[in-house]
N, C-alpha and C positions, 0 to 999 in steps of 0.2 A: 370323234375322230380328230378334230383339230387339237384336242388336249394332248394326244400322243405326239403330234408334230411339235407342239410347244415344249412338252417335257423332253423329248429327244433333242430338240434344238438347244435347250438349256444344257443338257449333258454334253453335247458336241462343243458348245462354246466353252464350257468348263475344261474340257480336255485340251483346249488350245495351249494352255500353259502347263499341262501335266508332263511328267517324266515319260519319255517314249518307251522306257523299259517297263512301265507300269500300266500302259494302256495301248490297245491296238490303234485306237483313233489318234492318240497322241503320236504314235509311231508313223502313221500316215501323214499327219501334219508335218512332222520333222523331216520326212522324206521329200516333201515338197509337192507342188502341183502336178508335175509329170507323173509321179507315182500314184497320186489320187486319180488322175485321169485314166491311167492304165487300169486301175481297179474298176472304174466305171465302165470302161470298154469291155473288160473281162466279164463283168457281171451282165452287161448287155448281151454279149455273145451267149452266155449260159442261159439267159432268159429266152433267147431265140430258140436254142436247142430244146429247152423244156417245153416251149410252146409248140414246137414241131411234133413233140412226142406226147402232147396233152391228150387226154382220153375223151374229152367231150364235156357234157353238161354237168357232170358231178365235179365236186371240188378236186382239183389236182394239186396235191400237196407239194410236189416237186416244182410245179410252175409257180404256185403261190410263194414258196420259199425263195425261188430265184428272183421273182419280182420284188420281194421284200429286201433282198440283198442289193438289188439295183437301186431301189428307192433310198435305202440307207446310205449307200456310197455316193449317190447323187446329193443327198443332204450333207454329207461330209464335204463334198466339193463346194457346195453353195456356202457353207459356213466358213470354209477356208478362204473363200473369195470375198467374205464380208457381206454375203447376201443372206436374206432371211428365207428359209424354206416356206414360211407362211405366205410369202409373196407369190409363190407358185400356186397355192390354193386360192389366193385372191384372184390371180389371173384366170384360173379355171372357172371360178365363180362368175367372173365378168363375162365369160364366154357361154355360160349356161343358158340354154334357150335360144341361142343364135345359131343359125345354119352354119355348118362348117365352111360351106362355099362362100357365104356372105362374110364370115369372120376372116377367112384367108384373103379375100379380095380387098378387105380393109387394111391389111398390113402394108407397111412400107416394103420396098424391095429388099432391104437388109433383114427384114423379119420373115420373109417368105422362105418356105422350105419344108 
């Protein structure tokens, strides 16, 4: 799983210098942070709608596809801001096995939410 995150991160970093006419990601970078954030918000909304319409225990392709879009655009945002998507996985790994209540109580006020 981490391999796809690393591979995609490499592609996203390569697209930072690409011609916006030749790459969707490069066009997002060229449009700036506000455009990228709007895409993340749009994909979050579409994810919520797909979740509301999810069918249950079986794989829901619409929901999976929307979450993939959300994760992808979140990765674009991170790379645009000079952050490594792998750091998100490291953060999740550091929380693994810790009660959510305990983890949230240990955050500073600026991290709570």
